[in-house]
C-alpha positions in Angstrom: 0.0 0.0 0.0 1.3 3.4 -0.9 0.3 7.0 -0.7 -1.3 8.1 -3.9 1.1 10.4 -5.9 -0.6 13.6 -6.8 0.7 13.4 -10.4 -1.5 10.4 -11.1 -4.8 12.4 -10.7 -6.6 12.8 -14.0 -7.3 16.3 -15.3 -9.7 17.6 -17.8 -8.1 18.2 -21.2 -11.2 20.0 -22.7 -9.8 23.5 -22.0 -7.1 24.5 -24.5 -4.2 26.8 -23.7 -4.2 30.1 -25.7 -1.9 30.4 -28.7 -0.6 33.2 -30.8 -3.3 32.5 -33.4 -6.1 32.6 -30.8 -6.4 35.3 -28.2 -6.1 34.4 -24.6 -9.5 35.8 -23.7 -12.5 35.2 -25.8 -16.2 35.7 -25.1 -17.6 32.4 -23.8 -20.8 31.0 -25.2 -22.7 28.0 -23.7 -21.0 25.6 -26.1 -17.5 27.0 -25.6 -17.6 26.8 -21.8 -14.9 24.5 -20.5 -16.3 21.5 -18.6 -14.9 20.8 -15.2 -17.4 18.1 -14.2 -14.8 15.2 -14.6 -12.1 17.2 -12.8 -14.5 17.9 -9.9 -15.5 14.2 -9.4 -11.9 13.1 -9.8 -10.9 15.5 -7.1 -13.7 14.2 -4.8 -13.3 10.6 -5.6 -9.5 10.5 -5.5 -8.5 13.4 -3.2 -5.2 13.8 -1.3 -4.9 10.9 1.2 -6.0 8.3 -1.2 -4.0 5.1 -1.2 -2.9 2.7 -3.9 -2.9 -1.1 -3.3 -1.0 -3.4 -5.7 -3.1 -6.5 -6.3 -2.0 -9.6 -8.3 -5.4 -9.8 -9.9 -6.5 -6.2 -10.7 -3.2 -4.4 -10.6 -3.1 -1.0 -8.9 -6.3 -0.3 -7.0 -6.8 3.3 -5.7 -9.1 3.9 -2.7 -10.6 7.1 -1.3 -9.4 8.2 2.2 -12.8 7.1 3.7 -12.3 3.6 2.3 -8.7 3.6 3.7 -10.1 4.5 7.1 -12.4 1.5 6.9 -9.7 -0.8 5.7 -7.4 0.3 8.6 -9.8 -1.0 11.3 -9.5 -4.2 13.4 -12.9 -5.3 12.1 -11.7 -5.2 8.4 -8.2 -6.5 9.2 -9.9 -9.5 10.8 -10.5 -10.7 7.2 -6.8 -11.5 6.9 -7.4 -14.4 9.2 -10.2 -16.0 7.2 -9.3 -18.2 4.2 -11.4 -17.3 1.2 -11.9 -21.0 0.3 -11.8 -22.5 3.8 -10.7 -26.1 3.7 -10.2 -26.1 0.0 -6.7 -24.9 0.9 -6.0 -28.3 2.3 -6.5 -29.8 -1.2 -5.3 -26.9 -3.5 -2.1 -25.6 -1.8 -2.3 -22.4 -3.9 -5.7 -21.4 -2.4 -4.1 -19.6 0.5 -5.8 -16.2 -0.2 -8.0 -14.6 2.3 -11.2 -12.7 2.4 -9.2 -9.5 3.0 -7.8 -9.3 -0.6 -11.1 -10.5 -2.1 -13.0 -7.7 -0.3 -10.5 -5.1 -1.6 -11.0 -6.5 -5.1 -14.8 -6.3 -4.8 -14.6 -2.7 -3.6 -12.3 -1.8 -6.5 -14.6 -3.4 -9.1 -17.7 -1.9 -7.7 -16.1 1.6 -8.0 -14.9 0.9 -11.5 -18.3 -0.3 -12.8 -20.2 2.7 -11.3 -17.6 5.1 -12.6 -17.7 3.6 -16.1 -21.5 3.9 -16.1 -21.3 7.5 -15.0 -18.8 8.3 -17.7 -20.8 6.6 -20.4 -24.2 7.9 -19.3 -23.9 11.3 -17.6 -27.7 11.6 -17.8 -27.9 9.0 -15.0 -26.7 11.8 -12.6 -24.4 9.4 -10.7 -22.6 11.4 -8.0 -19.3 10.8 -6.4 -21.2 9.9 -3.2 -23.1 7.2 -5.1 -19.8 5.7 -6.3 -18.3 5.7 -2.8 -21.4 4.2 -1.2 -21.3 1.3 -3.7 -17.6 0.9 -3.2 -17.8 0.8 0.6 -20.6 -1.8 0.3 -18.3 -3.9 -1.8 -15.5 -3.6 0.7 -17.6 -4.6 3.6 -19.9 -7.2 2.1 -18.0 -10.1 3.7 -17.2 -8.6 7.2 -19.6 -11.2 8.8 -18.0 -14.4 7.6 -17.0 -17.0 10.2 -14.2 -19.6 10.2 -14.0 -22.2 7.4 -16.0 -20.3 4.9 -19.7 -21.3 4.3 -19.5 -24.5 6.4 -19.6 -22.3 9.5 -22.9 -20.8 8.4 -24.5 -24.0 7.1 -23.2 -26.6 9.5 -21.8 -25.1 12.8 -24.5 -22.5 13.4 -27.5 -24.8 12.8 -25.9 -27.5 15.0 -25.2 -25.2 18.0 -27.7 -22.3 17.8 -31.0 -22.2 19.7 -33.6 -23.3 17.1 -36.0 -20.6 18.4 -33.7 -17.8 17.2 -33.9 -16.3 13.7 -31.9 -17.9 11.0 -28.3 -16.6 11.0 -26.7 -15.4 7.7 -23.3 -14.0 7.1 -24.9 -11.1 5.2 -26.8 -10.0 8.4 -23.6 -10.6 10.4 -21.7 -8.3 7.9 -24.2 -5.5 8.6 -23.8 -6.1 12.4 -20.0 -6.0 12.1 -20.3 -2.8 9.9 -22.4 -1.2 12.7 -19.9 -2.3 15.3 -17.0 -1.0 13.3 -18.7 2.4 12.8 -19.6 2.7 16.5 -16.1 2.0 17.8 -14.7 5.4 19.0 -11.1 4.3 18.4 -11.9 3.9 14.6 -13.1 7.6 14.4 -15.3 6.6 11.5 -18.3 8.7 12.6 -16.2 11.8 12.3 -14.8 10.7 9.0 -18.2 10.0 7.5 -19.3 13.5 8.6 -16.2 15.0 7.2 -17.1 13.7 3.8 -20.7 14.6 4.2 -22.1 11.1 4.6 -25.1 10.8 6.9 -27.6 8.2 8.1 -29.3 7.9 4.7 -26.1 7.0 2.9 -25.0 4.6 5.6 -28.3 2.8 5.5 -27.9 2.6 1.7 -24.5 0.9 2.1 -26.1 -1.7 4.4 -29.0 -2.3 2.0 -26.4 -3.0 -0.7 -24.6 -5.5 1.5 -27.9 -7.3 2.2 -28.8 -7.3 -1.5 -32.1 -5.5 -0.9 -33.8 -3.9 -3.8 -35.9 -0.7 -3.9 -38.8 -2.6 -5.4 -39.3 -4.1 -2.0 -40.4 -0.7 -0.7 -37.9 -0.8 2.3 -35.1 1.3 0.8 -34.8 5.0 0.9 -31.6 6.6 -0.4 -30.9 5.5 -4.0 -34.3 4.2 -4.9 -34.4 6.5 -7.8 -31.3 4.7 -9.1 -32.2 1.0 -8.6 -29.4 -0.2 -10.9 -27.0 0.6 -8.1 -28.5 -2.3 -6.1 -27.4 -4.7 -8.9 -23.6 -4.2 -8.5 -22.4 -5.7 -5.2 -25.1 -8.4 -4.6 -27.3 -8.8 -7.6 -30.4 -10.8 -6.6 -32.0 -10.4 -10.0 -29.6 -12.5 -12.1 -26.4 -13.1 -10.1 -24.2 -10.9 -12.4 -22.2 -8.8 -9.9 -18.7 -7.7 -9.0 -18.5 -10.1 -6.0 -18.5 -13.1 -8.4 -16.2 -11.3 -10.9 -13.5 -11.0 -8.3 -13.8 -14.4 -6.8 -13.9 -16.1 -10.2 -10.7 -14.3 -11.3 -9.0 -14.6 -8.0 -9.9 -18.2 -7.2 -9.1 -19.4 -10.7 -5.6 -17.8 -10.4 -4.9 -19.3 -7.0 -6.4 -22.7 -7.9 -4.7 -23.0 -11.2 -8.1 -23.4 -13.1 -8.6 -21.6 -16.4 -11.5 -19.2 -17.0 -12.2 -17.4 -20.2 -14.8 -14.9 -18.8 -13.5 -11.4 -18.9 -15.3 -9.0 -16.6 -13.5 -5.9 -18.0 -15.1 -6.6 -21.3 -18.6 -6.9 -19.7 -18.0 -3.5 -18.0 -17.1 -1.9 -21.4 -20.4 -3.0 -22.9 -22.7 -2.4 -19.9 -25.4 0.2 -20.0 -28.3 1.3 -17.9 -31.7 1.2 -19.7 -35.2 1.9 -18.5 -37.4 -1.2 -18.5 -41.1 -0.9 -18.4 -42.6 -1.7 -14.9 -39.1 -2.5 -13.7 -37.2 0.8 -13.8 -33.6 1.3 -14.6 -31.5 -1.9 -15.0 -28.0 -2.7 -16.0 -28.0 -4.3 -19.5 -25.3 -5.5 -21.8 -24.7 -5.7 -25.5 -26.3 -8.7 -27.3 -22.9 -10.0 -28.5 -21.8 -10.5 -24.9 -24.4 -13.2 -24.3 -22.0 -16.1 -24.9 -19.5 -14.6 -22.4 -22.3 -14.3 -19.8 -23.0 -18.0 -20.2 -19.2 -18.6 -19.9 -19.3 -16.7 -16.6 -22.0 -19.1 -15.2 -20.1 -22.1 -16.6 -17.0 -20.9 -14.7 -19.1 -20.9 -11.5 -20.3 -24.4 -12.2 -16.8 -25.6 -13.0 -15.3 -24.1 -9.8 -17.9 -25.8 -7.6 -17.4 -29.1 -9.3 -13.6 -29.1 -9.3 -12.8 -27.1 -6.2 -15.5 -25.8 -3.9 -17.3 -29.2 -3.7 -14.2 -31.4 -4.0 -14.9 -34.4 -1.8 -11.7 -34.2 0.2 -12.0 -30.5 0.7 -15.6 -31.0 1.9 -14.8 -33.8 4.3 -11.9 -31.9 5.8 -14.2 -28.9 6.3 -16.8 -31.2 8.0 -14.1 -32.5 10.3 -13.0 -29.0 11.2 -16.5 -28.0 11.9 -17.1 -31.3 14.0 -14.0 -30.3 16.0 -15.2 -26.8 16.9 -18.7 -28.2 17.6 -17.0 -30.7 20.1 -15.0 -27.7 21.5 -17.9 -25.3 21.8 -18.7 -25.9 25.4 -15.1 -26.0 26.5 -13.4 -22.8 25.1 -14.5 -19.2 25.2 -13.8 -16.2 22.9 -13.1 -12.9 24.5 -15.2 -9.8 23.8 -15.0 -6.2 25.1 -14.6 -5.5 28.9 -13.6 -9.0 29.8 -16.7 -10.7 28.4 -16.3 -14.4 27.4 -18.6 -16.2 25.0 -18.9 -19.7 23.6 -18.4 -19.8 19.9 -22.1 -20.5 19.4 -22.9 -17.4 21.4 -20.6 -15.2 19.3 -23.0 -15.1 16.4 -25.7 -13.2 18.4 -25.7 -9.5 17.5 -25.2 -8.5 21.1 -21.9 -10.5 21.1 -20.5 -9.1 17.9 -17.4 -7.8 19.8 -16.5 -11.5 20.6 -17.4 -12.6 17.1 -14.7 -10.2 15.8 -12.2 -12.5 17.5 -13.5 -15.7 16.1 -11.4 -16.6 13.0 -9.6 -19.6 11.4 -7.1 -19.2 14.3 -9.6 -21.1 16.5 -7.9 -24.3 15.4 -4.6 -23.2 17.0 -6.5 -22.1 20.0 -8.0 -25.5 20.5 -4.8 -27.4 19.9 -2.8 -25.2 22.4 -5.4 -25.1 25.2 -4.7 -27.5 28.0 -8.1 -28.9 28.8 -8.9 -32.7 28.9 -12.4 -31.9 27.6 -11.0 -30.9 24.3 -9.5 -34.3 23.5 -12.2 -35.2 21.0 -11.8 -31.9 19.1 -8.0 -32.2 19.2 -8.1 -35.8 17.8 -10.2 -34.6 14.9 -7.8 -31.8 14.2 -4.8 -34.1 14.4 -6.5 -36.6 12.1 -6.9 -33.8 9.5 -3.2 -33.0 9.9 -2.3 -36.7 9.4 -4.8 -37.1 6.5 -6.9 -39.6 8.4 -10.1 -38.4 6.9 -13.7 -39.7 6.8 -13.9 -42.2 4.0 -16.1 -41.7 1.0 -18.4 -44.7 0.7 -20.0 -43.7 -2.6 -21.6 -41.0 -4.6 -24.6 -40.7 -6.9 -25.7 -38.1 -9.5 -29.5 -38.3 -9.8 -31.0 -37.6 -13.2 -32.8 -34.4 -14.0 -36.1 -36.2 -13.5 -35.3 -37.3 -9.9 -36.6 -35.7 -6.8 -34.7 -32.9 -5.1 -33.0 -34.3 -2.0 -31.5 -32.8 1.1 -29.0 -34.3 3.7 -31.7 -35.3 6.2 -33.8 -37.0 3.6 -30.9 -39.1 2.3 -29.7 -39.9 5.8 -33.1 -41.1 6.9 -33.5 -43.2 3.7 -30.1 -44.9 4.2 -30.9 -45.6 7.8 -34.1 -47.3 6.8 -32.4 -49.4 4.2 -29.7 -50.5 6.7 -32.5 -51.5 9.2 -34.0 -53.8 6.5 -30.7 -55.6 6.1 -29.6 -55.5 9.7 -32.4 -56.9 11.7 -34.3 -53.7 12.3 -31.3 -51.7 13.6 -29.7 -48.7 11.9 -25.9 -48.3 11.9 -25.8 -45.8 14.8 -28.4 -47.9 16.7 -26.1 -50.9 16.5 -22.8 -49.0 17.0 -23.5 -45.8 18.9 -20.1 -44.3 18.2 -20.3 -44.9 14.5 -21.1 -41.9 12.3 -21.8 -41.3 8.6 -22.1 -37.9 6.8 -24.3 -37.1 3.8 -23.4 -34.4 1.4 -25.9 -33.2 -1.2 -24.3 -30.8 -3.7 -26.7 -28.6 -5.7 -24.8 -27.6 -8.9 -26.5 -24.9 -10.9 -25.9 -21.5 -12.5 -27.0 -19.6 -9.4 -30.8 -19.5 -9.9 -31.8 -23.1 -9.1 -33.4 -24.8 -12.1 -33.8 -21.4 -13.9 -31.6 -20.0 -16.5 -30.1 -16.8 -14.9 -29.5 -15.3 -18.4 -33.3 -15.1 -18.8 -33.2 -12.5 -16.0 -30.5 -10.4 -17.7 -31.5 -7.9 -20.4 -29.5 -7.0 -23.5 -29.4 -4.2 -26.1 -28.4 -3.9 -29.7 -25.9 -1.4 -31.1 -28.6 -0.2 -33.3 -30.9 0.7 -30.4 -29.3 1.4 -27.1 -32.5 2.4 -25.4 -34.4 -0.8 -25.8 -33.8 -3.8 -23.5 -34.5 -7.3 -24.9 -34.1 -10.9 -23.9 -31.7 -13.2 -25.7 -32.7 -16.9 -25.7 -30.2 -19.7 -25.6 -31.0 -20.8 -29.2 -30.1 -17.3 -30.4 -26.6 -17.6 -28.9 -25.5 -21.2 -29.7 -27.1 -24.6 -30.3 -24.5 -26.0 -27.8 -26.0 -24.2 -24.8 -28.1 -26.1 -22.4 -31.8 -25.8 -23.4 -33.5 -27.4 -20.4 -31.2 -28.4 -17.6 -29.6 -25.7 -15.5 -29.4 -27.7 -12.3 -28.0 -31.1 -11.1 -27.4 -32.9 -7.8 -24.6 -34.9 -6.4 -25.1 -37.1 -3.4 -22.1 -38.4 -1.4 -21.8 -40.5 1.7 -18.8 -40.5 4.1 -18.0 -42.8 7.0 -16.0 -41.9 10.1 -13.5 -44.7 11.0 -13.1 -45.6 14.7 -10.3 -47.6 16.5 -12.0 -50.9 15.8 -11.1 -52.1 12.3 -13.4 -55.2 12.3 -16.4 -53.2 13.3 -15.5 -50.4 10.8 -15.3 -53.0 8.0 -18.7 -54.4 9.0 -20.2 -50.9 9.2 -18.7 -49.9 5.8 -20.2 -52.9 4.1 -23.6 -52.3 5.6 -23.5 -48.6 4.7 -22.5 -49.3 1.1 -25.3 -51.8 0.7 -27.8 -49.4 2.4 -26.7 -46.6 0.1 -26.9 -48.8 -3.0 -30.4 -49.9 -2.1 -31.5 -46.3 -1.5 -30.0 -45.3 -4.9 -31.9 -48.1 -6.7 -35.2 -47.1 -5.0 -34.9 -43.3 -5.5 -32.7 -42.9 -8.6 -32.6 -46.1 -10.5 -30.1 -48.8 -11.5 -27.6 -46.3 -12.9 -26.1 -43.1 -11.7 -24.1 -44.2 -8.7 -20.6 -45.5 -8.0 -18.9 -46.9 -4.9 -15.3 -46.5 -3.7 -13.2 -49.5 -2.7 -12.9 -50.2 1.0 -9.4 -49.1 2.0 -6.9 -52.1 1.9 -5.3 -51.0 5.1 -8.7 -51.4 6.9 -9.4 -54.8 5.3 -5.9 -56.0 6.3 -6.3 -54.7 9.9 -9.7 -56.3 10.2 -8.3 -59.6 9.0 -5.7 -59.7 11.8 -6.5 -62.0 14.7 -7.1 -60.3 18.0 
């Protein structure tokens, strides 16, 4: 990070210097008046005190002093201790990047896109404050993430949180962390917001952008006359937003996976158009339709190859199982000496303690001398030694199959095991046995819908008319019907009893196979060989 050199500030070149042929002073008409609009917004958007960050993905990213003040807070710096891809780092050693740099990238792209729209369409009346609001929302959109990426939200919180409490989401937690960050006197953010003429309306707007709210819902104030601004950070309409653009590019770079989607080209061809009964929307040139499909294909490919990799998933599950086991035996400090269990940290009133809950909790567990943590420590050491839960099998149901969830599959397998095991399920026969079901829903981000149906395009011949582009108009190779598929996996946790584990694995495989036949059909599933080491150990006499 470096101070922004004053020589890099852009200046208007519209006003010409006087020459000998043209007098220095001439009467000014309306058409000959030099325009200082760009100079003015440049001075406000990149004033003295701006900072430049050198990023391996986007190059030099320049941030306003107010953004820098937010970045230089403990709440934002916390993101340095949260891996962007969680346990995927355990499979892809290059995936060591954190939510800190991703958040910088999203903030940078948010500012770039709004600035491009303003330059291309001055009639939109986009102000420098609009740009900064969207940029700050991009910076802060992930402040509320917990350890180990989305598994914390989808596995730890439901397992440990009081069921009577409202559903917890990282977006809501991001807004809570944003509020906490602003309220902290040491951060001096209230004074800095006032210095740059930002008040309650603009701050509420930033939080609405983080939550992905939309003015059509009737609960938004500031910015409702510019609804397209709500489609930049978290686009609930079609999923085309700068959050995805950054993590596609950044994750592909770190994972070593190729992507042909170019977000900079999309920005060049983006335009805001008024849509009847919908208002102003961000649209893109018709010829970019294939690249938009490529963007969603990149999402699908990243999930299939990396985010839902079976080893990465099972390592994440083991890490979450470890902190669930440790939940009642370690505490996280908050302000004024307050101590909270991890499950209590997610409550809004304990956001001060949640700030201290990061991926570093693994080291905290391993280094704490408490005999009650032995179960958690064993799980963490098993991860280090690659003694992972074993994948029993997986199935990819056809498009005509039912939609499954983990509980539905688990109950179905237990029922099948009871039929072949004298009425007892696996855990009923062996209480310390455990199997885990993973149901992966692979889609383009809109379930079984085509997200491109929710994106509008325009022609170079008429930039004021928004139109739909159907898949058949783009390429006959594009999917015409299926935009969603499922993948069902079953994992088994080994114990210290090889003979019993071998018996359990065989029962579990047969139960899963019978469930697949009854729910999916004869095809569409495969099984993994029982580890030879386990078979050899089970064959040894006692």
